[in-house]
C-alpha positions in Angstrom: 1.5 -3.8 23.1 -1.3 -6.6 22.0 0.4 -9.6 19.9 -1.4 -11.2 17.6 -1.8 -15.6 18.6 0.6 -17.2 16.5 -0.9 -19.4 13.8 0.1 -22.4 11.5 -0.5 -22.2 7.4 -0.8 -25.4 5.6 0.9 -24.6 2.0 0.2 -26.4 -0.9 3.0 -26.2 -2.9 2.2 -25.6 -6.6 3.6 -28.5 -9.0 3.6 -26.7 -12.3 5.9 -23.6 -13.1 2.7 -21.7 -13.6 1.5 -22.5 -10.4 4.8 -21.4 -9.0 5.0 -18.2 -10.3 1.1 -17.2 -9.6 2.1 -18.4 -6.1 4.8 -15.7 -5.3 2.7 -12.9 -7.0 0.3 -13.8 -4.3 2.6 -13.9 -1.6 4.6 -10.3 -3.0 0.8 -8.9 -3.3 0.5 -10.0 0.3 3.9 -8.2 1.4 3.2 -5.3 -0.2 -0.2 -4.8 1.8 1.4 -5.4 4.6 3.5 -2.7 4.3 1.3 -0.4 2.9 -0.9 -0.9 6.4 2.7 -0.7 8.4 3.6 2.5 6.8 -0.1 4.0 6.9 -0.3 3.4 10.9 3.0 5.5 11.4 2.4 8.4 13.4 3.8 11.0 10.1 2.0 12.9 8.2 0.4 11.7 5.3 2.6 13.0 2.5 5.7 11.4 4.5 3.5 8.3 4.0 2.8 8.6 0.6 6.3 9.5 -0.5 7.7 5.9 2.1 5.7 3.7 0.1 7.1 5.6 -3.4 10.2 4.6 -2.1 9.7 1.0 -0.9 8.2 0.6 -4.3 11.0 2.2 -6.1 13.3 0.2 -4.5 11.2 -3.0 -4.6 10.9 -2.1 -8.8 14.7 -1.6 -9.2 15.6 -4.9 -7.0 13.1 -7.2 -8.5 12.2 -5.8 -11.9 8.7 -5.6 -13.1 6.6 -8.0 -15.2 5.1 -5.4 -17.6 
């Protein structure tokens, strides 16, 4: 199985509350895209992929709420 190389990332943590919120939102977006990519590569029918992704999103909304 292919294993990606380890990388180091330097994050300059924001000092303002607005910056911290923006960073959390961007990290959240990255995780959602990563989960979506993982699900889309699963060897299951597309209808099951969509249902699984919807369940994941529902669980996230239940746990963390929404910003709207």
